C-alpha positions, 0 to 999 in steps of 0.5 A: 903245229909250230911252238911260239918260242917268244912268250914272255916278250921280256925274255926274248925282247931282242927278238921283238925289238928287232922285229918291230924296228924292222917292220914298215909301220904304214904297210902293217897299218894298212893291213889294220885298216883292210880288217877294220873295213871288213868288220865295219861292213857287217851291219849288226846293232851289236857285233860279236867278235872273236880274237883267235890267238890274241896274244898280249892283245897289241893287234887286237887294240889297234883293231877294236879301236877303229870299229864303228857301233857297238861290239863285243869281243871275246878272247881266245889265247892258249898262253895264260900270261900273254891272255892276261896281258891282254885282258888288262891292256885291252879292258880299260877302252875296249869291250872285252866279253869273255876270255878263253884260256885254251887252244882253238881245238880246245875252244867251245864257246856258248855263242855264235860270232859276227866276226872271227879274226886271227892274225898270223896265228894258223901256224900254230893250230895242229900237228897234221893237215888232217887236224889243221883242216878240222880247225879251218872248218870249226872256225866256219861252224862258229860263225853266226849267219851273215858272219865273216872269217877274216884270217891274216897269213903269208902266201907261199912266195912270201919272202919270209918262207923264201929266205929260210934255211929249212921248212919250219912251217908245212905247206898246209899253213900257206894262205893258199891251202886255206883258200882252196879248202874254203872254196872247195866247200863252196864259201866266199872268199875274197883275198886282199894281197898286201904288202908287209915290208921289213928293213934289213939294210943294216944286215947288209951293210956290215960283216957282223953277225949279231943282228943277223943272228936275231933275225934268224931266230924270228924267221925260224922261230927258235930261241936257238942262235945259228952257227957262223956257217948258217949264218953266212948261208942266211945271209946269202938267202937274204942278198938273193931276195931283197930289194933296195934293202927290204924284204916283203912278207906279202900278207894275205888277208883271207875274208870268208863268208857263208 
């Protein structure tokens, strides 16, 4: 289980600004629209949703703003500061239900869900594969009849993993493990293969290391800067993977149903 080093956003704002400027917004909103399509396909008078790892609620709001019909969304987030921000951010315009300041492992809700969704949080669920698989099973057990589990995460061939200098996330975090786990226990699994490009043309067009080192921090999930040798090695990996000044993180949207 990796620790997310960048809460709160204010302390590491250079990391956040760097990554959001780089991401292609059209790619990201196409991902949001896929989330929404899957949620809207569930026909209920009132949908009961759970966002696992809502953070400060930005992705949550992008999704909830586009849901058709009546819904109520519970929030699960272990970081109290982030959760408080999400609550304040979401409640004026969105129908927020219960708020849980805890991890998936300690989560004990008093109801089932029509939709459970999560975006790039699976890296933080468990320290080992046995416990990780236990969390995957738990998510299915939290679904109501005809419910859907929607997980956005990276496949093994994502440029995010390819440019790392060292393995940060164990392979059981990869999309392929999640897909295989649910298929083996006989569940229906659909996979939408989506693009998530990052512009790195600025890094490639200068011999200065400032932006490169900030990008390194995001990719390696660390609050420490690389030394100059690590920076050069990181740059070489970026140069090898990039196409036309972009990296592609190749997001997979995994949709699981009983």
